[in-house]
N, CA, C and O atoms as CSV, one atom per row, in Angstrom:
chain,resi,resn,atom,element,x,y,z
A,1,UNK,N,N,123.664,86.320,127.000
A,1,UNK,CA,C,122.876,86.757,125.866
A,1,UNK,C,C,123.046,88.263,125.684
A,1,UNK,O,O,122.812,89.022,126.625
A,2,UNK,N,N,123.459,88.722,124.465
A,2,UNK,CA,C,123.665,90.158,124.263
A,2,UNK,C,C,122.334,90.917,124.314
A,2,UNK,O,O,121.296,90.409,123.889
A,3,UNK,N,N,122.388,92.116,124.831
A,3,UNK,CA,C,121.186,92.940,124.915
A,3,UNK,C,C,121.201,93.969,123.800
A,3,UNK,O,O,122.262,94.387,123.335
A,4,UNK,N,N,120.018,94.368,123.380
A,4,UNK,CA,C,119.896,95.413,122.377
A,4,UNK,C,C,120.216,96.762,123.014
A,4,UNK,O,O,119.810,97.011,124.149
A,5,UNK,N,N,120.938,97.640,122.309
A,5,UNK,CA,C,121.169,98.968,122.879
A,5,UNK,C,C,119.848,99.724,123.015
A,5,UNK,O,O,118.949,99.580,122.186
A,6,UNK,N,N,119.747,100.511,124.047
A,6,UNK,CA,C,118.539,101.298,124.272
A,6,UNK,C,C,118.432,102.351,123.177
A,6,UNK,O,O,119.423,103.002,122.846
A,7,UNK,N,N,117.247,102.523,122.616
A,7,UNK,CA,C,117.060,103.596,121.638
A,7,UNK,C,C,115.824,104.379,121.970
A,7,UNK,O,O,114.882,103.877,122.583
A,8,UNK,N,N,115.849,105.615,121.551
A,8,UNK,CA,C,114.755,106.538,121.790
A,8,UNK,C,C,114.085,106.843,120.451
A,8,UNK,O,O,114.758,107.154,119.468
A,9,UNK,N,N,112.752,106.749,120.421
A,9,UNK,CA,C,112.015,107.100,119.209
A,9,UNK,C,C,111.792,108.608,119.229
A,9,UNK,O,O,111.177,109.145,120.150
A,10,UNK,N,N,112.301,109.279,118.202
A,10,UNK,CA,C,112.164,110.733,118.100
A,10,UNK,C,C,110.861,111.122,117.402
A,10,UNK,O,O,110.234,112.117,117.763
A,11,UNK,N,N,110.456,110.338,116.406
A,11,UNK,CA,C,109.253,110.667,115.633
A,11,UNK,C,C,108.790,109.430,114.890
A,11,UNK,O,O,109.582,108.521,114.642
A,12,UNK,N,N,107.515,109.389,114.533
A,12,UNK,CA,C,106.911,108.283,113.753
A,12,UNK,C,C,106.278,108.860,112.491
A,12,UNK,O,O,105.692,109.942,112.515
A,13,UNK,N,N,106.403,108.122,111.389
A,13,UNK,CA,C,105.821,108.537,110.126
A,13,UNK,C,C,105.124,107.348,109.488
A,13,UNK,O,O,105.685,106.252,109.469
A,14,UNK,N,N,103.906,107.533,108.959
A,14,UNK,CA,C,103.222,106.416,108.298
A,14,UNK,C,C,103.993,105.984,107.061
A,14,UNK,O,O,104.631,106.806,106.403
A,15,UNK,N,N,103.935,104.710,106.748
A,15,UNK,CA,C,104.675,104.164,105.611
A,15,UNK,C,C,104.062,104.551,104.268
A,15,UNK,O,O,104.720,104.419,103.236
A,16,UNK,N,N,102.835,105.019,104.259
A,16,UNK,CA,C,102.143,105.322,103.006
A,16,UNK,C,C,102.300,106.745,102.523
A,16,UNK,O,O,101.315,107.345,102.092
A,17,UNK,N,N,103.482,107.310,102.574
A,17,UNK,CA,C,103.707,108.671,102.090
A,17,UNK,C,C,103.585,108.705,100.571
A,17,UNK,O,O,103.800,107.695,99.900
A,18,UNK,N,N,103.237,109.881,100.030
A,18,UNK,CA,C,103.136,109.976,98.559
A,18,UNK,C,C,104.452,109.642,97.874
A,18,UNK,O,O,105.522,109.822,98.454
A,19,UNK,N,N,104.376,109.163,96.660
A,19,UNK,CA,C,105.571,108.804,95.887
A,19,UNK,C,C,106.512,110.001,95.804
A,19,UNK,O,O,106.090,111.116,95.499
A,20,UNK,N,N,107.785,109.757,96.077
A,20,UNK,CA,C,108.795,110.809,96.031
A,20,UNK,C,C,108.916,111.604,97.309
A,20,UNK,O,O,109.755,112.501,97.397
A,21,UNK,N,N,108.096,111.297,98.309
A,21,UNK,CA,C,108.132,111.994,99.588
A,21,UNK,C,C,108.815,111.090,100.613
A,21,UNK,O,O,108.440,109.928,100.767
A,22,UNK,N,N,109.805,111.620,101.304
A,22,UNK,CA,C,110.577,110.855,102.293
A,22,UNK,C,C,110.627,111.633,103.611
A,22,UNK,O,O,111.713,112.020,104.043
A,23,UNK,N,N,109.494,111.870,104.256
A,23,UNK,CA,C,109.494,112.716,105.456
A,23,UNK,C,C,110.343,112.170,106.591
A,23,UNK,O,O,110.960,112.954,107.311
A,24,UNK,N,N,110.399,110.874,106.778
A,24,UNK,CA,C,111.207,110.307,107.855
A,24,UNK,C,C,112.689,110.562,107.589
A,24,UNK,O,O,113.425,110.928,108.505
A,25,UNK,N,N,113.132,110.375,106.357
A,25,UNK,CA,C,114.530,110.616,106.002
A,25,UNK,C,C,114.871,112.100,106.135
A,25,UNK,O,O,115.956,112.450,106.598
A,26,UNK,N,N,113.954,112.963,105.733
A,26,UNK,CA,C,114.186,114.415,105.847
A,26,UNK,C,C,114.285,114.819,107.318
A,26,UNK,O,O,115.146,115.619,107.685
A,27,UNK,N,N,113.424,114.280,108.142
A,27,UNK,CA,C,113.446,114.582,109.584
A,27,UNK,C,C,114.759,114.092,110.206
A,27,UNK,O,O,115.387,114.807,110.987
A,28,UNK,N,N,115.164,112.873,109.854
A,28,UNK,CA,C,116.407,112.327,110.403
A,28,UNK,C,C,117.611,113.156,109.951
A,28,UNK,O,O,118.529,113.392,110.737
A,29,UNK,N,N,117.612,113.596,108.702
A,29,UNK,CA,C,118.718,114.430,108.211
A,29,UNK,C,C,118.784,115.748,108.969
A,29,UNK,O,O,119.873,116.225,109.287
A,30,UNK,N,N,117.625,116.342,109.262
A,30,UNK,CA,C,117.602,117.592,110.027
A,30,UNK,C,C,118.133,117.367,111.430
A,30,UNK,O,O,118.858,118.211,111.957
A,31,UNK,N,N,117.783,116.239,112.047
A,31,UNK,CA,C,118.274,115.919,113.385
A,31,UNK,C,C,119.787,115.707,113.370
A,31,UNK,O,O,120.493,116.167,114.267
A,32,UNK,N,N,120.288,114.994,112.325
A,32,UNK,CA,C,121.731,114.801,112.209
A,32,UNK,C,C,122.453,116.124,112.040
A,32,UNK,O,O,123.540,116.307,112.587
A,33,UNK,N,N,121.865,117.054,111.288
A,33,UNK,CA,C,122.456,118.389,111.105
A,33,UNK,C,C,122.542,119.135,112.432
A,33,UNK,O,O,123.404,119.997,112.606
A,34,UNK,N,N,121.647,118.806,113.373
A,34,UNK,CA,C,121.656,119.424,114.709
A,34,UNK,C,C,122.553,118.664,115.684
A,34,UNK,O,O,122.669,119.049,116.847
A,35,UNK,N,N,123.195,117.572,115.212
A,35,UNK,CA,C,124.114,116.836,116.068
A,35,UNK,C,C,123.566,115.576,116.719
A,35,UNK,O,O,124.265,114.940,117.508
A,36,UNK,N,N,122.334,115.204,116.408
A,36,UNK,CA,C,121.748,113.978,116.962
A,36,UNK,C,C,121.970,112.839,115.985
A,36,UNK,O,O,121.686,112.980,114.795
A,37,UNK,N,N,122.469,111.719,116.466
A,37,UNK,CA,C,122.711,110.544,115.616
A,37,UNK,C,C,121.381,109.843,115.351
A,37,UNK,O,O,121.044,108.876,116.033
A,38,UNK,N,N,120.624,110.325,114.365
A,38,UNK,CA,C,119.298,109.813,114.056
A,38,UNK,C,C,119.342,108.844,112.883
A,38,UNK,O,O,120.053,109.062,111.902
A,39,UNK,N,N,118.567,107.767,113.004
A,39,UNK,CA,C,118.449,106.751,111.950
A,39,UNK,C,C,116.986,106.467,111.706
A,39,UNK,O,O,116.153,106.641,112.595
A,40,UNK,N,N,116.671,106.023,110.485
A,40,UNK,CA,C,115.309,105.622,110.151
A,40,UNK,C,C,115.244,104.093,110.131
A,40,UNK,O,O,116.061,103.429,109.492
A,41,UNK,N,N,114.260,103.556,110.841
A,41,UNK,CA,C,114.011,102.114,110.841
A,41,UNK,C,C,112.541,101.875,110.542
A,41,UNK,O,O,111.696,102.735,110.790
A,42,UNK,N,N,112.248,100.708,110.012
A,42,UNK,CA,C,110.858,100.333,109.719
A,42,UNK,C,C,110.314,99.472,110.828
A,42,UNK,O,O,110.929,98.473,111.199
A,43,UNK,N,N,109.167,99.844,111.363
A,43,UNK,CA,C,108.462,99.027,112.339
A,43,UNK,C,C,107.353,98.297,111.591
A,43,UNK,O,O,106.287,98.857,111.335
A,44,UNK,N,N,107.616,97.058,111.251
A,44,UNK,CA,C,106.663,96.291,110.443
A,44,UNK,C,C,105.318,96.078,111.130
A,44,UNK,O,O,104.277,96.067,110.473
A,45,UNK,N,N,105.340,95.910,112.438
A,45,UNK,CA,C,104.085,95.632,113.136
A,45,UNK,C,C,103.116,96.809,113.101
A,45,UNK,O,O,101.901,96.612,113.110
A,46,UNK,N,N,103.648,98.034,113.061
A,46,UNK,CA,C,102.754,99.208,113.017
A,46,UNK,C,C,102.719,99.854,111.630
A,46,UNK,O,O,101.976,100.812,111.416
A,47,UNK,N,N,103.516,99.339,110.683
A,47,UNK,CA,C,103.604,99.887,109.329
A,47,UNK,C,C,103.985,101.367,109.363
A,47,UNK,O,O,103.372,102.202,108.697
A,48,UNK,N,N,105.014,101.665,110.156
A,48,UNK,CA,C,105.503,103.030,110.298
A,48,UNK,C,C,107.015,103.062,110.176
A,48,UNK,O,O,107.706,102.093,110.492
A,49,UNK,N,N,107.515,104.209,109.706
A,49,UNK,CA,C,108.940,104.477,109.780
A,49,UNK,C,C,109.198,105.223,111.087
A,49,UNK,O,O,108.503,106.187,111.411
A,50,UNK,N,N,110.192,104.772,111.823
A,50,UNK,CA,C,110.552,105.416,113.083
A,50,UNK,C,C,111.895,106.094,112.921
A,50,UNK,O,O,112.822,105.518,112.351
A,51,UNK,N,N,112.004,107.295,113.411
A,51,UNK,CA,C,113.295,107.969,113.484
A,51,UNK,C,C,113.783,107.750,114.921
A,51,UNK,O,O,113.146,108.190,115.879
A,52,UNK,N,N,114.911,107.069,115.051
A,52,UNK,CA,C,115.407,106.674,116.358
A,52,UNK,C,C,116.846,107.172,116.569
A,52,UNK,O,O,117.568,107.495,115.626
A,53,UNK,N,N,117.211,107.216,117.824
A,53,UNK,CA,C,118.599,107.508,118.202
A,53,UNK,C,C,118.978,106.584,119.339
A,53,UNK,O,O,118.134,106.181,120.139
A,54,UNK,N,N,120.255,106.253,119.401
A,54,UNK,CA,C,120.746,105.426,120.515
A,54,UNK,C,C,121.173,106.320,121.663
A,54,UNK,O,O,121.565,105.829,122.721
A,55,UNK,N,N,121.100,107.623,121.466
A,55,UNK,CA,C,121.428,108.594,122.495
A,55,UNK,C,C,120.178,108.809,123.336
A,55,UNK,O,O,119.079,108.931,122.796
A,56,UNK,N,N,120.338,108.856,124.643
A,56,UNK,CA,C,119.208,109.131,125.528
A,56,UNK,C,C,118.869,110.605,125.400
A,56,UNK,O,O,119.717,111.472,125.610
A,57,UNK,N,N,117.601,110.881,125.049
A,57,UNK,CA,C,117.141,112.274,124.926
A,57,UNK,C,C,116.071,112.545,125.970
A,57,UNK,O,O,115.415,111.621,126.449
A,58,UNK,N,N,115.903,113.767,126.309
A,58,UNK,CA,C,114.897,114.143,127.302
A,58,UNK,C,C,113.785,114.900,126.652
A,58,UNK,O,O,112.838,115.306,127.326
């Protein structure tokens, strides 16, 4: 059975941001500009956007 790659949550953002506001995407873009492979995913159970990376961070 294949295993999911380990990912690290860098930041959490509530899904109810004001219209036209994308704080999770902006945060992920800033992290990518710094060299971190950051992605935004939706956590349906907590109704939050998570900025994650598959790179182990400390």
